[in-house]
N, C-alpha and C positions, 0 to 999 in steps of 0.2 A: 504494500500500500504506500509506503514511503517513496518507492520508485515512481509510482503513479503521481503522487503529489509533486515530486521534483520535476517530472516531465510537464505537468500542467503549469507549474510556476514558470518554467522556461518558455513554454508556449505562450503564456499570457504576457510575459516580458517581451517576447519577440513581436507579439501583436501590438503592444503599446509602442514599441520602437517603430514599427511599420506605420502606425497612426501618426506619430510625431513626424516621421519622414514625409508622409503624404501632406500634412499640414504645412511643413516647411516648403515643399515643392509647390503647393498652391500659392503660398505667399510670394515665393520667388517668381513664379510664372506671372502672377498678377502684377508685380512691380516691373518685370521686364515688359509686359504688355503696356503698362502705363507709361514707361519710359519711351517705348516705341511710339506711342500715340502722342507724347509730348513733342517728339521730333517732327511729327506731321503738323501741317498748318492748322492752327486752331480756328474754329468757326465761332466768330464773335456775333453778338446780337446786332440787329439792324441799328438799334439806338447807338451802340458803341461805335459802329462803323460810321454812322452819320456824324457823331461828335468828332471823330478823328478826321473825317473829311472837312468839316467846318474849321477845325483847328488848322489844317493845312492851308485852307483858303485864306483864313485870317493872317497866317504867317506870310503867305505870298503877297498879300495886300499891305504888309508891314504894319498890321494892327496887332502888335505884340501883346499888349495888355489883354485884349479880348481873347487872343489865342492862348495865353497863359491861363485865363479863367476856364476856358473850354478844356484845356489840357488837364487841369485839376479835376474837373467833373468827370472827364473820360477816364482818367487814371483810377478814380474811386469806383466807377462803374466796372472797369476791367478787373479790379481787385475783387469786387463783389462777385463777378462771374467766375473768376478763378476759384474763389472760396466755394461757390456752389458746385463747380465741377469737382473739386477735391472732396467735398462732402459727399457727392453722389458716388465717387470712387470708393471712399471709405465705407459707405453704406453697402455698396456692391461687394466689397471684400468681406465685410461683416456677415452679409447674407451667405456668401459662399462658405465662409468658415463655419457658420452655424449649421449649414446643411451637411458639410463634411463631418463635423463633430457629431451631429445627430446620427448619421450613417455609421460612424465609428462606434458610437455608443450602442447602436443596435447590433452591430457585429460582436461587440464585447458581450452583450447580454446573451446572444445566441451561443457564443463559445462557453460562457459560464453555465448555461442550461445544459449544453452537451456534456460538459465536465461533470456537473452534478448528476446527470443521468448515468454516466459511465461509473461514477463513484458509487451510486446506489446499486448498479449491476454488479460491480466488484464486491461490494459488501454482501449482497445477496448470494453471490457465488461462494464467497468465503464462509458465510453462515451455513449454506448447504453442504459444503465440503466438511465443515466442522461437525455438523449433525451426523453426516455419514461416518466420519471417523469415530464419533462417540458411539454410534450404533455398532460399528465394527469392533470397537474396544469392548463394549458390553458382551458381544457374542464371543469374542476371544476370552474374556474373563470368565464367562459362564462355561465355555469349553474347558478352560484351564481348571476351574473349580471342579467340574465334573470328572476330569481325568485325575485330579488330585484326590477326590473322594474315592474313585475306583481304586487308585493305587493304595490308599490307606486301608481300604476294605480288604484288598488282596494281601497286603502285608500283615494285617491284623489276624487273618485266618490262618 
């Protein structure tokens, strides 16, 4: 039984390591995908594009004060859009992680149920083997007692 417990512990440890590796792979691939998407041209809102266009027009007309004001507004809008994009990426990663962890938890539960079932089977087999051995021992003891009684009767006569 201790061999069984050792094997199950090793198996569960391997399963946990596999789950950690899957989670790390998910995070790595997500960050690689997000880095690749950062290299692509970002799609800005029409409002931001319009503000940047107006900023350029004002700068070309040498109306620098107005261009600076528009730039401040467009920078704030750009930061807001970047934060929203990052937030949606974080939410996406969180959802993926939660789904993976839910799947891993289900896998672990299934393995634990299988182990418990196997443990019950082994205990039942052990109990059956013990009861057979006890029965055999009783038969042998009875046979031995009978022979012993016969030998004592023969020697006493």
